[in-house]
Backbone bond lengths (Angstrom), bond angles and torsions (degrees), N, CA, C in turn:
res aa  C-N    CA-C-N  psi(-1)  N-CA   C-N-CA  omega(-1)  CA-C   N-CA-C  phi
1 X - - - 1.457 - - 1.537 108.84 -
2 X 1.297 115.46 130.83 1.461 119.93 177.70 1.522 109.07 -121.68
3 X 1.306 114.28 166.05 1.459 119.94 176.49 1.528 108.01 -64.03
4 X 1.326 116.94 139.04 1.462 119.72 -179.78 1.522 110.58 -107.08
5 X 1.298 115.26 155.72 1.461 120.60 -177.65 1.530 110.74 -80.66
6 X 1.328 115.70 141.79 1.464 121.30 171.35 1.527 107.68 -124.37
7 X 1.330 114.84 160.67 1.463 121.69 179.05 1.519 108.35 -132.27
8 X 1.322 115.96 177.40 1.459 118.83 176.50 1.529 110.31 -58.61
9 X 1.332 117.30 -31.28 1.466 121.16 -179.08 1.530 112.53 -71.57
10 X 1.337 117.62 -32.35 1.469 120.28 -174.49 1.533 113.30 -106.86
11 X 1.323 117.94 -6.57 1.469 122.27 -173.35 1.529 112.16 -57.95
12 X 1.315 116.22 -46.00 1.469 120.53 -177.22 1.530 110.89 -58.26
13 X 1.322 116.13 -48.17 1.463 120.67 -178.54 1.523 111.94 -69.22
14 X 1.328 117.00 -44.90 1.466 121.79 -173.21 1.531 112.95 -76.94
15 X 1.340 117.11 -30.71 1.465 120.36 -172.58 1.527 111.46 -114.34
16 X 1.322 116.44 -60.62 1.473 120.56 -172.87 1.528 112.06 -64.38
17 X 1.330 117.44 -41.81 1.473 120.50 -176.59 1.525 113.12 -94.30
18 X 1.321 117.37 4.07 1.463 121.17 -178.27 1.529 109.56 -73.22
19 X 1.326 116.27 134.25 1.469 121.18 178.10 1.524 111.79 -71.65
20 X 1.339 116.01 -29.72 1.462 120.60 -178.62 1.525 110.43 -82.36
21 X 1.318 114.84 165.26 1.462 120.82 170.73 1.527 107.07 -70.96
22 X 1.331 116.51 136.54 1.470 121.24 -177.02 1.524 109.63 -125.15
23 X 1.330 116.12 130.52 1.457 121.27 171.47 1.527 107.04 -100.95
24 X 1.321 116.15 124.34 1.460 121.21 176.71 1.524 108.24 -103.85
25 X 1.319 115.48 121.75 1.459 122.32 177.01 1.524 107.75 -95.05
26 X 1.326 117.04 108.86 1.462 122.05 176.41 1.527 107.04 -86.58
27 X 1.334 117.55 119.05 1.465 121.71 -171.98 1.524 110.22 -144.79
28 X 1.345 115.18 175.46 1.463 122.27 173.51 1.520 109.21 -147.70
29 X 1.322 115.07 153.60 1.467 122.22 -177.40 1.528 112.57 -56.94
30 X 1.330 117.27 -38.91 1.470 122.83 -173.59 1.531 113.12 -82.55
31 X 1.317 117.60 -2.52 1.471 122.25 -172.49 1.531 110.80 -91.72
32 X 1.337 116.31 108.87 1.465 121.04 179.95 1.518 114.09 -59.05
33 X 1.346 118.24 -49.99 1.471 119.39 178.74 1.536 112.61 -60.11
34 X 1.341 116.84 -30.94 1.474 120.22 177.07 1.530 109.78 -63.50
35 X 1.337 115.12 -42.67 1.471 119.34 -179.98 1.525 110.31 -67.27
36 X 1.331 117.30 -31.13 1.461 120.88 179.20 1.527 111.64 -69.89
37 X 1.323 116.70 -38.04 1.474 120.36 -175.36 1.536 111.42 -83.35
38 X 1.325 117.50 -19.80 1.461 120.99 -176.06 1.533 114.43 -56.62
39 X 1.347 119.74 -49.49 1.479 118.40 179.52 1.530 112.78 -66.14
40 X 1.321 117.29 -27.95 1.476 120.80 177.18 1.525 109.11 -67.13
41 X 1.336 116.20 -44.16 1.466 119.62 177.89 1.521 111.07 -64.55
42 X 1.338 117.09 -36.89 1.464 119.94 176.46 1.532 110.72 -61.40
43 X 1.345 116.83 -41.16 1.474 120.57 177.90 1.526 110.35 -62.57
44 X 1.331 116.42 -46.99 1.467 120.37 -179.38 1.531 109.62 -63.20
45 X 1.331 117.50 -39.98 1.472 121.31 178.02 1.525 110.02 -59.73
46 X 1.318 115.88 -42.25 1.465 120.78 -178.90 1.531 111.09 -68.60
47 X 1.330 116.55 -45.00 1.468 121.17 -174.47 1.528 113.01 -74.69
48 X 1.331 116.55 -24.59 1.468 119.49 -175.15 1.529 111.88 -125.27
49 X 1.338 116.23 31.92 1.468 121.54 -175.97 1.528 112.52 -57.58
50 X 1.332 116.65 -27.73 1.463 119.53 -179.21 1.527 112.66 -73.98
51 X 1.342 117.80 -23.02 1.461 120.83 -173.93 1.519 114.05 -110.34
52 X 1.336 116.43 -26.01 1.456 119.95 -168.91 1.524 110.10 -141.39
53 X 1.323 116.79 129.20 1.458 121.46 169.64 1.525 107.28 -94.55
54 X 1.312 117.11 136.83 1.469 120.61 176.74 1.524 108.00 -120.15
55 X 1.322 115.04 126.55 1.463 120.84 178.86 1.523 108.77 -127.76
56 X 1.343 115.62 158.16 1.466 122.08 -178.79 1.515 108.51 -117.56
57 X 1.323 115.52 137.24 1.455 120.55 177.12 1.526 108.67 -125.00
58 X 1.316 116.71 117.44 1.468 121.65 178.85 1.534 107.97 -77.10
59 X 1.335 116.36 115.47 1.472 120.61 -174.84 1.529 112.22 -69.20
60 X 1.340 117.16 -26.80 1.466 119.50 178.12 1.526 111.04 -70.63
61 X 1.329 116.41 -36.31 1.463 121.33 -178.68 1.523 112.36 -84.44
62 X 1.321 117.27 -18.13 1.470 122.11 -174.87 1.525 110.91 -133.15
63 X 1.343 116.93 61.83 1.469 119.68 -174.11 1.524 113.74 -64.61
64 X 1.309 117.70 -27.52 1.470 120.63 179.78 1.518 112.13 -62.08
65 X 1.333 116.33 -45.20 1.470 120.24 179.43 1.518 111.09 -70.93
66 X 1.331 117.02 -37.04 1.465 120.08 177.23 1.528 109.61 -60.18
67 X 1.318 117.02 -41.34 1.468 121.26 178.86 1.528 110.77 -69.21
68 X 1.331 116.77 -44.05 1.466 120.85 -178.14 1.530 111.43 -57.63
69 X 1.346 115.91 -40.26 1.463 120.01 -177.90 1.528 112.44 -97.24
70 X 1.340 115.91 15.69 1.474 122.91 172.57 1.523 112.84 53.43
71 X 1.330 114.88 47.66 1.459 120.37 177.88 1.528 107.89 -80.67
72 X 1.331 116.00 110.43 1.467 120.59 -179.12 1.519 111.70 -110.89
73 X 1.327 117.68 -20.06 1.461 120.38 174.18 1.521 107.70 -141.92
74 X 1.322 115.19 148.37 1.460 120.01 -179.21 1.522 109.29 -128.79
75 X 1.325 119.93 154.27 1.453 123.89 1.72 1.527 112.00 -71.69
76 X 1.324 114.14 143.62 1.467 121.47 173.01 1.517 106.55 -128.37
77 X 1.314 116.15 133.68 1.456 120.64 178.54 1.514 108.56 -120.01
78 X 1.308 115.08 130.55 1.468 119.86 178.02 1.521 108.29 -120.59
79 X 1.326 114.80 134.22 1.459 120.98 178.23 1.525 107.45 -98.82
80 X 1.336 114.79 127.08 1.467 121.48 -179.81 1.521 109.53 -111.60
81 X 1.327 115.48 136.76 1.460 122.01 170.35 1.520 106.93 -131.48
82 X 1.334 115.77 125.98 1.471 121.34 -179.22 1.532 111.40 52.00
83 X 1.319 116.25 39.60 1.454 121.31 174.83 1.519 115.94 82.71
84 X 1.334 116.94 -0.96 1.469 120.40 -178.46 1.523 110.61 -112.93
85 X 1.332 116.48 144.91 1.466 120.47 175.30 1.533 108.47 -74.98
86 X 1.326 116.43 123.08 1.466 120.94 -179.71 1.529 112.22 -111.38
87 X 1.348 117.00 -13.47 1.464 119.82 -179.96 1.515 108.81 -159.04
88 X 1.326 115.87 144.74 1.461 121.71 175.33 1.522 108.55 -127.41
89 X 1.330 115.90 132.92 1.462 122.31 176.50 1.524 106.58 -123.24
90 X 1.333 116.60 123.76 1.468 120.82 -178.64 1.520 109.40 -110.08
91 X 1.327 116.07 133.54 1.458 120.95 173.04 1.516 113.66 95.55
92 X 1.323 115.07 156.54 1.461 121.69 177.73 1.526 109.10 -75.92
93 X 1.317 116.09 136.78 1.462 121.36 178.80 1.515 108.64 -137.56
94 X 1.332 117.51 156.63 1.464 118.99 173.72 1.534 110.13 -67.97
95 X 1.325 115.33 160.41 1.463 120.46 -175.40 1.532 113.66 -53.10
96 X 1.348 120.23 -46.90 1.477 118.45 -178.92 1.532 112.63 -59.07
97 X 1.327 117.06 -37.46 1.470 120.46 179.80 1.527 110.66 -68.76
98 X 1.324 116.37 -41.45 1.468 119.48 177.84 1.516 110.91 -64.81
99 X 1.326 116.39 -42.95 1.469 119.59 178.85 1.523 110.82 -63.54
100 X 1.327 117.59 -35.05 1.467 120.47 176.44 1.529 110.21 -65.51
101 X 1.336 116.28 -42.95 1.471 120.51 178.04 1.529 111.16 -61.42
102 X 1.328 115.97 -33.72 1.468 121.17 -174.57 1.522 113.19 -99.73
103 X 1.327 117.29 5.87 1.465 121.62 -172.38 1.528 112.82 -51.12
104 X 1.316 116.91 -41.06 1.460 120.92 -177.44 1.534 111.67 -62.37
105 X 1.336 116.66 -26.12 1.463 120.60 -175.83 1.523 112.20 -99.46
106 X 1.337 117.00 -9.93 1.455 121.58 -179.32 1.520 112.16 -100.40
107 X 1.321 116.47 -14.25 1.478 120.72 -175.44 1.526 111.58 -70.98
């Protein structure tokens, strides 16, 4: 299982109305650190599929959502529960650091 892409058209259904906790990875094609963190998020998505949905949102293709959630630097990851942002993680990190940041949602 890997992180799946969402767009402005699917964001509401995939993230806001999702019963599970959702991590949204705000990224762009040209962003090196985004490409570095992507396989780590895919691993976490696979290992914790029962607890956490992970989706990717391309900020270049979906500028409205990037603006709405005040994305000023990428990669930025926001954790949503019941449609609300409950945690923000900025920047690429190694897997242990990301898992520590997300521990409350992976337990």
